[in-house]
C-alpha positions as CSV (number, residue, x, y, z in Angstrom):
1,M,-0.1,-0.1,-0.1
2,E,2.8,2.5,1.0
3,D,4.3,1.4,-2.3
4,M,1.4,2.3,-4.2
5,I,1.0,5.7,-2.2
6,R,4.6,6.9,-3.0
7,Q,4.4,5.9,-7.0
8,R,1.1,7.8,-7.6
9,I,2.5,11.0,-5.6
10,R,5.8,10.8,-7.6
11,H,3.8,10.1,-10.8
12,E,1.0,12.9,-10.3
13,K,3.0,15.4,-7.9
14,M,-0.5,16.5,-6.8
15,G,0.4,20.2,-8.1
16,I,3.6,20.1,-6.2
17,S,6.6,21.4,-8.5
18,E,9.0,19.0,-6.7
19,V,8.6,16.2,-4.3
20,T,11.8,15.8,-2.3
21,E,10.5,13.8,0.7
22,I,7.5,11.9,1.3
23,K,6.2,11.0,4.9
24,I,3.2,8.7,5.4
25,I,1.4,8.1,8.3
26,H,-1.2,5.2,8.2
27,N,-3.7,3.2,10.0
28,V,-5.4,-0.1,9.4
29,V,-9.1,0.5,10.2
30,N,-9.6,-3.4,11.1
31,P,-6.3,-4.9,12.5
32,E,-7.4,-8.3,12.3
33,F,-8.1,-8.4,8.7
34,S,-5.3,-9.9,6.9
35,M,-4.0,-7.5,4.0
36,L,-2.1,-10.7,2.6
37,D,-5.6,-11.8,1.5
38,L,-5.9,-8.9,-1.4
39,D,-3.7,-8.2,-4.3
40,H,-3.1,-4.6,-5.7
41,S,-5.7,-5.4,-8.2
42,E,-8.4,-5.6,-5.5
43,L,-7.4,-2.2,-4.0
44,E,-8.5,1.3,-4.9
45,F,-6.7,4.3,-3.4
46,Q,-9.1,7.2,-2.6
47,T,-7.6,10.5,-2.1
48,K,-8.7,14.1,-1.4
49,S,-6.4,17.3,-1.7
50,L,-6.4,20.6,-0.3
51,F,-4.2,23.6,-1.3
52,L,-4.8,27.1,0.5
53,E,-3.7,30.5,-0.9
54,T,-3.3,32.1,2.6
55,P,-1.4,30.3,4.4
56,Q,0.3,28.6,1.4
57,V,0.0,25.2,2.9
58,G,-1.3,21.8,1.4
59,G,-2.1,18.3,2.3
60,V,-3.4,15.2,0.8
61,V,-5.5,12.5,2.6
62,G,-6.0,9.1,1.5
63,I,-8.0,5.8,2.0
64,G,-7.1,2.1,0.8
65,V,-10.5,0.3,0.0
66,Q,-11.5,-2.7,-1.7
67,S,-12.3,-1.9,-5.0
68,Q,-16.0,-3.2,-5.0
69,A,-16.6,-0.5,-1.9
70,V,-16.1,2.1,-4.6
71,V,-18.7,0.9,-7.0
72,D,-21.3,0.9,-4.2
73,P,-22.7,4.4,-4.1
74,I,-23.5,4.2,-0.4
75,R,-20.0,3.1,0.4
76,S,-18.6,5.7,-2.0
77,L,-20.7,8.4,0.1
78,V,-19.2,7.2,3.4
79,I,-15.7,7.1,2.1
80,N,-15.7,10.7,0.7
81,G,-17.3,11.9,3.9
82,I,-14.4,10.3,5.9
83,L,-11.7,12.0,3.3
84,T,-13.5,15.4,3.8
85,T,-13.2,15.0,7.8
86,M,-9.4,13.8,7.7
87,L,-8.8,16.7,5.2
88,N,-10.5,19.1,7.5
89,V,-8.5,18.0,10.4
90,V,-5.1,18.0,8.9
91,G,-5.7,21.2,7.1
92,S,-6.5,22.9,10.4
93,I,-3.6,21.5,11.9
94,K,-1.2,22.6,9.1
95,A,-2.4,26.0,8.7
96,I,-2.2,26.4,12.5
97,Y,1.5,25.4,12.4
98,K,2.4,27.6,9.4
99,Y,0.6,30.5,11.0
100,T,2.3,30.0,14.6
101,K,5.5,29.4,12.9
102,D,5.6,32.5,10.7
103,L,4.0,34.8,13.6
104,E,6.7,33.4,16.2
105,Y,9.4,34.9,13.7
106,Y,8.0,38.2,13.1
107,A,7.1,38.4,16.7
108,T,10.8,38.7,17.4
109,R,11.5,40.8,14.5
110,D,10.8,44.4,13.0
111,P,8.9,43.8,9.8
112,L,10.4,46.9,8.1
113,T,13.9,46.3,8.8
114,D,14.1,42.9,9.9
115,L,16.1,43.6,12.8
116,Y,15.1,42.5,16.2
117,N,12.3,43.9,18.0
118,Q,11.9,45.7,21.3
119,R,10.8,42.6,23.0
120,L,13.5,40.4,21.7
121,F,16.2,43.1,22.8
122,W,15.1,42.9,26.3
123,E,15.4,39.1,26.1
124,L,19.1,39.4,24.9
125,L,20.2,42.2,27.0
126,G,18.8,40.4,30.0
127,Y,20.7,37.6,29.1
128,E,24.0,39.3,28.2
129,V,23.9,40.8,31.6
130,G,23.6,37.4,33.1
131,R,26.4,36.0,31.2
132,A,28.6,39.1,31.6
133,E,28.3,38.9,35.3
134,R,29.2,35.2,35.3
135,H,32.2,35.6,33.3
136,Q,33.3,39.0,34.8
137,E,33.1,40.8,31.7
138,S,31.9,44.3,30.7
139,F,29.8,45.2,27.4
140,G,28.5,48.4,26.0
141,L,24.8,49.5,25.4
142,L,24.0,52.3,22.7
143,M,20.9,54.2,22.3
144,I,20.7,55.7,18.9
145,D,17.9,58.1,18.0
146,L,17.7,59.8,14.5
147,D,18.1,63.6,14.4
148,N,15.3,65.4,12.6
149,F,13.7,62.1,11.3
150,K,10.2,63.6,11.6
151,H,11.3,66.2,8.9
152,V,11.9,63.4,6.6
153,N,8.2,61.8,7.2
154,D,6.4,65.2,7.1
155,V,8.1,66.3,4.0
156,F,8.6,63.6,2.0
157,G,6.0,60.9,3.2
158,H,5.9,57.9,5.0
159,F,7.2,55.6,2.0
160,M,10.6,57.5,2.1
161,G,10.5,57.5,5.7
162,D,10.5,53.8,5.5
163,K,13.2,53.8,3.1
164,F,15.3,55.8,5.1
165,L,15.0,53.7,8.2
166,S,15.9,50.6,6.2
167,K,19.1,52.6,5.0
168,V,19.8,53.5,8.5
169,A,19.7,49.9,9.7
170,L,21.6,48.3,7.2
171,T,24.5,51.4,7.7
172,I,24.6,50.7,11.5
173,H,24.8,46.8,10.7
174,E,27.8,47.3,8.8
175,C,29.5,49.4,11.5
176,L,29.4,46.2,14.2
177,R,31.5,43.3,14.9
178,K,30.2,39.9,14.4
179,G,28.2,38.9,17.4
180,D,26.8,42.3,18.4
181,I,23.2,42.8,18.8
182,L,21.2,45.3,16.7
183,A,17.6,46.1,17.2
184,R,15.0,48.7,16.4
185,Y,13.7,49.9,19.6
186,G,10.5,51.7,18.0
187,G,10.0,54.4,15.7
188,D,13.5,56.2,14.9
189,E,15.1,54.8,17.7
190,F,17.8,51.7,17.5
191,T,19.7,49.9,20.4
192,V,23.0,48.1,20.0
193,V,24.4,45.9,22.4
194,L,28.2,45.6,22.0
195,L,29.6,42.3,23.3
196,E,32.7,41.8,25.4
197,A,33.7,45.4,25.0
198,D,35.3,48.2,27.4
199,A,34.2,51.6,27.3
200,E,37.0,52.6,24.8
201,Q,36.1,50.1,22.4
202,A,32.4,51.0,22.7
203,Y,33.0,54.6,22.4
204,M,35.0,53.8,18.8
205,I,32.4,51.6,17.5
206,A,29.7,54.4,18.5
207,D,31.6,57.1,16.9
208,R,32.0,54.8,13.7
209,I,28.1,54.3,13.4
210,R,27.8,58.2,14.2
211,E,30.4,59.0,11.3
212,A,28.8,56.3,8.9
213,L,25.2,58.0,9.3
214,A,26.6,61.4,8.7
215,Q,28.0,60.4,5.5
216,M,24.8,58.4,4.5
217,E,22.5,60.0,2.0
218,I,19.5,59.0,0.4
219,V,17.7,60.3,-2.5
220,V,14.2,61.6,-1.6
221,A,13.1,63.6,-4.3
222,E,14.5,64.3,-7.6
223,G,17.7,66.5,-6.9
224,T,17.2,66.4,-3.4
225,K,19.0,64.2,-0.9
226,V,18.7,63.9,2.9
227,R,21.8,62.9,5.3
228,G,21.6,60.9,8.1
229,S,22.4,62.3,11.8
230,A,22.2,60.4,15.0
231,S,22.4,61.2,18.9
232,I,23.9,58.2,20.7
233,G,23.7,57.6,24.6
234,M,26.1,55.0,26.0
235,A,26.2,53.2,29.1
236,M,28.8,50.3,30.3
237,F,28.1,47.2,32.4
238,P,29.1,46.9,35.4
239,M,30.7,50.5,35.4
240,H,27.3,52.2,35.1
241,A,24.6,49.8,36.1
242,Q,24.3,45.9,37.1
243,S,20.8,45.5,35.7
244,S,19.4,45.7,32.2
245,K,16.6,48.2,33.3
246,D,19.4,50.6,34.9
247,L,21.7,50.2,31.9
248,F,19.0,51.2,29.5
249,L,17.9,54.0,31.8
250,F,21.3,55.4,31.7
251,A,21.8,54.9,28.0
252,D,18.5,56.4,27.2
253,N,19.1,59.5,29.4
254,M,22.5,60.0,27.8
255,M,20.7,60.0,24.5
256,Y,18.5,62.7,25.4
257,K,21.4,64.4,26.7
258,A,23.3,64.4,23.6
259,K,20.2,65.8,21.8
260,L,20.2,68.8,24.2
261,M,23.8,69.3,23.4
262,G,23.3,69.8,19.9
263,K,22.8,66.5,18.1
264,N,25.1,64.3,16.1
265,C,27.0,63.4,18.9
266,I,27.8,60.8,21.5
267,I,27.6,61.0,25.4
268,L,28.9,58.7,28.1
269,P,27.6,59.0,31.6
270,T,29.6,61.2,34.1
271,N,30.1,60.6,37.6
272,E,27.5,63.6,38.2
273,D,25.2,61.9,35.6
274,V,25.3,58.4,37.7
275,S,24.6,60.2,40.9
276,E,21.3,62.3,39.4
277,V,19.9,59.1,37.8
278,F,20.4,57.1,41.2
279,E,18.9,59.9,43.2
280,K,15.8,60.1,41.0
281,S,15.3,56.2,41.1
282,S,16.0,56.2,45.2
283,E,13.0,58.8,45.5
284,M,10.6,57.2,43.4
285,S,11.3,53.7,45.3
286,R,11.0,55.5,48.5
287,Q,7.5,57.1,47.4
288,L,6.0,53.9,46.0
289,M,7.2,51.9,49.0
290,Q,4.9,54.6,51.1
291,I,2.0,54.2,48.5
292,M,2.0,50.4,48.9
293,E,2.1,50.7,52.8
294,E,-0.8,52.8,52.9
295,K,-2.7,51.4,49.8
296,R,-3.1,54.3,47.9
297,V,-3.5,52.8,44.6
298,I,-5.9,54.2,42.4
299,P,-7.9,52.1,39.5
300,Y,-8.7,53.7,36.2
301,F,-11.4,52.0,34.0
302,Q,-11.2,51.8,30.1
303,P,-14.3,50.6,28.1
304,I,-14.1,47.8,25.7
305,V,-16.9,47.8,22.8
306,T,-18.2,45.4,20.4
307,A,-16.4,46.1,17.0
308,G,-19.8,46.0,15.3
309,S,-22.5,47.3,17.6
310,R,-20.1,49.8,19.5
311,E,-21.9,48.6,22.8
312,I,-19.8,48.8,25.9
313,I,-19.5,45.1,27.2
314,C,-16.5,45.3,29.5
315,H,-13.7,47.3,31.0
316,E,-10.0,47.0,31.5
317,V,-8.5,48.1,34.7
318,L,-5.5,50.4,34.7
319,C,-3.2,51.0,37.7
320,R,-2.6,54.4,38.7
321,I,-0.7,56.2,41.9
322,E,-1.1,59.9,42.9
323,I,2.2,61.8,44.0
324,E,2.2,65.4,44.9
325,G,-1.2,65.7,43.1
326,K,-0.1,64.2,40.0
327,I,-1.9,61.1,38.6
328,I,1.0,58.8,37.8
329,A,0.6,56.0,35.0
330,A,1.9,52.6,35.6
331,A,4.6,53.0,32.8
332,E,6.5,55.2,34.9
333,F,6.5,53.1,38.1
334,I,5.8,49.7,37.1
335,E,9.8,48.8,36.4
336,I,10.8,49.9,40.0
337,A,7.9,48.0,41.6
338,E,9.4,44.7,40.0
339,K,12.8,45.9,41.0
340,L,11.4,46.2,44.6
341,S,9.7,43.0,44.4
342,I,6.4,44.4,45.4
343,I,4.3,43.7,41.9
344,S,2.6,41.0,43.5
345,K,1.4,43.3,46.4
346,L,0.6,45.8,44.1
347,D,-1.4,43.6,41.9
348,N,-3.5,42.3,45.3
349,I,-4.0,46.1,46.4
350,L,-5.6,46.8,43.0
351,M,-7.5,43.8,42.8
352,E,-9.3,44.5,46.1
353,K,-10.0,48.1,45.0
354,V,-11.3,47.0,41.7
355,F,-13.7,44.2,43.4
356,A,-15.1,47.0,45.8
357,K,-15.9,49.7,43.0
358,M,-17.8,46.5,40.8
359,K,-19.9,45.7,44.1
360,E,-20.5,49.6,44.5
361,A,-21.5,50.1,40.7
362,C,-23.5,46.7,40.7
363,Y,-21.5,46.2,37.6
364,N,-22.7,43.4,35.3
365,G,-20.2,43.2,32.6
366,L,-16.4,41.8,32.2
367,I,-13.6,43.5,34.2
368,F,-9.9,42.9,32.7
369,I,-7.2,42.7,35.2
370,N,-3.7,43.0,34.2
371,L,-1.2,40.5,35.9
372,S,2.3,39.8,36.2
373,P,2.8,36.2,35.4
374,K,4.9,36.0,38.7
375,S,1.8,36.9,40.7
376,L,-0.2,33.9,39.4
377,I,2.5,31.7,40.6
378,V,2.7,33.3,44.1
379,K,1.4,30.5,46.7
380,N,-1.6,31.8,48.0
381,F,-2.5,33.8,45.1
382,V,-5.6,31.4,44.2
383,P,-7.2,31.2,47.5
384,M,-6.6,35.0,47.9
385,V,-8.5,35.7,44.7
386,I,-11.4,33.5,45.6
387,G,-11.9,35.1,49.0
388,L,-11.6,38.7,47.7
389,A,-14.6,37.5,45.1
390,R,-16.4,35.9,48.0
391,K,-15.9,39.3,50.3
392,Y,-17.4,41.4,47.3
393,D,-19.8,39.0,45.9
394,I,-18.2,39.0,42.7
395,Q,-19.0,36.6,40.0
396,H,-16.0,34.5,39.1
397,D,-16.8,34.5,35.3
398,H,-17.0,38.2,35.4
399,V,-13.2,38.7,36.2
400,V,-10.8,38.1,33.1
401,F,-7.2,38.1,34.0
402,E,-4.7,39.7,31.6
403,I,-1.2,37.9,31.3
404,T,1.4,40.4,30.5
405,E,4.9,39.9,29.4
406,R,6.4,42.3,31.7
407,E,8.3,39.4,33.4
408,T,8.9,36.1,31.6
409,V,8.4,33.1,33.5
410,K,10.7,30.0,33.4
411,N,8.5,27.5,34.8
412,M,5.6,27.4,32.3
413,T,4.1,24.2,33.9
414,L,3.9,26.0,37.2
415,L,1.9,28.9,35.6
416,E,0.1,26.5,33.6
417,S,-1.2,24.7,36.9
418,F,-2.2,27.8,38.4
419,V,-4.2,29.0,35.4
420,V,-6.0,25.8,35.1
421,D,-7.0,25.9,38.9
422,L,-8.5,29.3,38.5
423,K,-10.0,28.4,35.2
424,M,-11.7,25.6,37.3
425,E,-13.2,28.2,39.4
426,G,-14.8,29.9,36.3
427,F,-12.3,32.9,36.1
428,K,-11.3,33.9,32.3
429,F,-8.0,34.7,30.8
430,A,-6.7,36.9,28.0
431,I,-3.3,37.4,26.8
432,D,-2.2,41.2,26.7
433,D,0.0,42.6,23.7
434,F,-0.7,39.3,21.5
435,G,1.9,38.9,18.8
436,S,4.5,41.2,20.4
437,G,6.7,38.5,21.8
438,F,7.5,34.8,21.7
439,S,6.0,34.2,25.2
440,S,2.3,34.9,24.0
441,F,2.3,32.2,21.5
442,Q,3.5,29.6,24.3
443,Y,0.8,30.8,26.3
444,I,-2.0,30.3,23.6
445,R,-0.4,26.8,22.9
446,R,-0.4,25.9,26.5
447,L,-3.2,27.9,28.5
448,P,-7.0,27.8,28.3
449,I,-7.1,31.5,27.1
450,D,-10.6,33.0,26.5
451,F,-9.3,36.6,24.7
452,V,-6.1,37.9,22.8
453,K,-5.6,41.5,22.8
454,I,-3.8,42.3,19.9
455,E,-0.8,44.2,20.2
456,G,-1.4,48.0,19.8
457,M,1.7,48.9,17.9
458,F,0.4,46.7,14.7
459,V,-3.2,48.0,15.0
460,R,-2.6,51.5,15.2
461,N,-0.5,51.7,11.9
462,M,-2.3,49.2,9.9
463,L,-4.2,51.4,7.6
464,N,-0.9,52.9,6.6
465,D,1.5,50.0,6.4
466,R,0.3,46.7,4.5
467,R,2.8,44.6,6.8
468,D,0.9,45.7,9.9
469,M,-2.5,45.0,8.2
470,A,-1.4,41.6,7.0
471,F,-0.1,40.7,10.7
472,V,-3.3,41.9,12.4
473,K,-5.2,39.7,10.0
474,T,-3.1,37.0,10.2
475,L,-3.1,37.2,14.3
476,A,-7.0,37.5,14.2
477,I,-7.1,34.3,11.9
478,L,-5.1,32.3,14.3
479,A,-7.3,33.3,17.2
480,S,-10.1,32.3,15.5
481,E,-8.8,28.8,14.8
482,F,-8.1,28.4,18.5
483,K,-11.9,29.7,19.2
484,I,-10.3,32.7,20.9
485,Q,-12.0,35.8,20.8
486,T,-10.2,39.0,19.9
487,I,-9.8,42.5,20.9
488,A,-8.0,45.3,19.0
489,E,-5.9,47.8,21.1
490,Y,-5.2,51.4,20.2
491,I,-8.4,52.2,18.2
492,E,-7.8,56.1,17.8
493,S,-9.9,56.9,14.7
494,E,-13.6,55.9,13.2
495,D,-11.6,54.6,10.0
496,L,-9.5,52.4,12.3
497,L,-12.4,50.9,14.3
498,S,-14.3,50.1,10.9
499,A,-11.0,48.2,9.6
500,V,-10.7,45.9,12.6
501,H,-14.9,45.0,12.3
502,A,-14.0,44.2,8.7
503,L,-11.2,41.6,9.6
504,G,-13.8,40.0,12.1
505,I,-12.2,41.0,15.3
506,D,-14.7,41.0,18.0
507,Y,-13.8,44.0,20.3
508,A,-12.1,47.0,20.2
509,Q,-10.5,49.5,22.8
510,G,-8.7,53.0,22.6
511,F,-9.1,56.6,23.0
512,H,-11.4,56.8,20.2
513,V,-14.0,54.5,21.9
514,G,-13.5,55.5,25.4
515,L,-10.7,57.3,27.8
516,P,-9.8,55.7,31.3
517,M,-11.8,56.9,33.9
518,P,-11.6,56.8,37.8
519,E,-15.0,55.6,37.9
520,L,-16.9,52.3,36.6
521,G,-19.5,53.0,34.1
522,P,-22.2,50.6,33.3
523,C,-22.2,48.0,30.5
524,Q,-25.0,48.4,27.7
525,A,-24.6,44.8,26.8
526,I,-23.4,41.3,28.5
527,P,-21.2,39.5,25.9
528,V,-22.3,35.8,25.3
529,L,-19.0,33.8,25.1
530,T,-18.4,30.4,24.1
531,P,-16.7,28.2,27.3
532,R,-13.2,26.7,26.5
């Protein structure tokens, strides 16, 4: 039978230009039946094939049956039904695999320059800090910001802006040594990790980059050329910092200092710079610890609407604190909270305040709460959540925990166990910033997820960039294959809201549909969810 299949495929090629390897998986329906009782003339090979355009995958399924079964119309109908079912299963698996592999690659790459993206940069930087510490080595970090890039975009358009950024990426790459790590951090910012380098070596490479960019030129219009220019901030491990966050903080501050000093220059931290940065960080740490003791955490609520009817069906909780009368967003203090190891305490305080607000408002929708994965694996987290829900009379299926990638969790098995425990209690789960990093694909593979929130940086620009549009569309299709509902973030215009609805995305969130507010408003509808 296998010989027959191989000969048939190699002869007909099934629309494939070249067959290099054939892998056959077969099952005998009745293992007690002796195939030796039949010869080739009594066997009929029935096949069905499927070749998809999006994604470009294909599959062939087949059944070996007795020839007389094909003649019988009822048996023939049954055989065709079996083949169709087999093809749907195989096709779905192949499509999901193809989507996942492509998305995992692009989740770590910038689609314009093909450089590493911000998420992978942080993972690689963290790894290099650990490696350099073990081997007692030094390395450098460069933060590169293009000077006057906004002018190129505004005057000559986004197409030329993209062309300019691609040329910059290539120019920087040509200045680096083998093994150095180059990433596009976002917009017109690039980062470089200079492995096994001292301050003098790092400065020489930075100056080589600055000079190469100054010499680089690109034709943006007939007879018009634009040269490159960059402000570069430097920081050295372990001279200036012993953690990836602090090292980046120094390089970033020095880059802004280079801007203030006239641009097109390189700044390395002085002793005064080091003292100033640590003073600011220490003051924020002190204030944050005091806020935790006094439980002065403020929940804000941003509505999430159905992409079609625009009804508010749920809200996301956003964490805020108040310092000297000013409301501070989480982005400004979350890294310090993680460094102080108080992130779990912060999540717990926020959750209790949210449940109290839900009870006070008689809230009947879903509430999305961001959590660090490390909060989920704290020993008493599950009973603590159940206890709070009981205290404030909150229905478990009204709470959706958003798993973020602020911190990676090495023990996925432990995380999986805690998620399943909460899932069994009726709580729901979402992946935040879906598509922004490799971890989100591990989550969707291994955890019982109800929602994915598609990374806003792809959504925001998808009407102007076909690559972002394709990425959002593909993420939506992948989620659909897993029977997971989708939420598009960063919806900032009516056109964008209409576009995500056209792609089949279920819900939308962003400033266009609702601003974060300290009070929890009512829901206009309660979503009907398919349990997973």
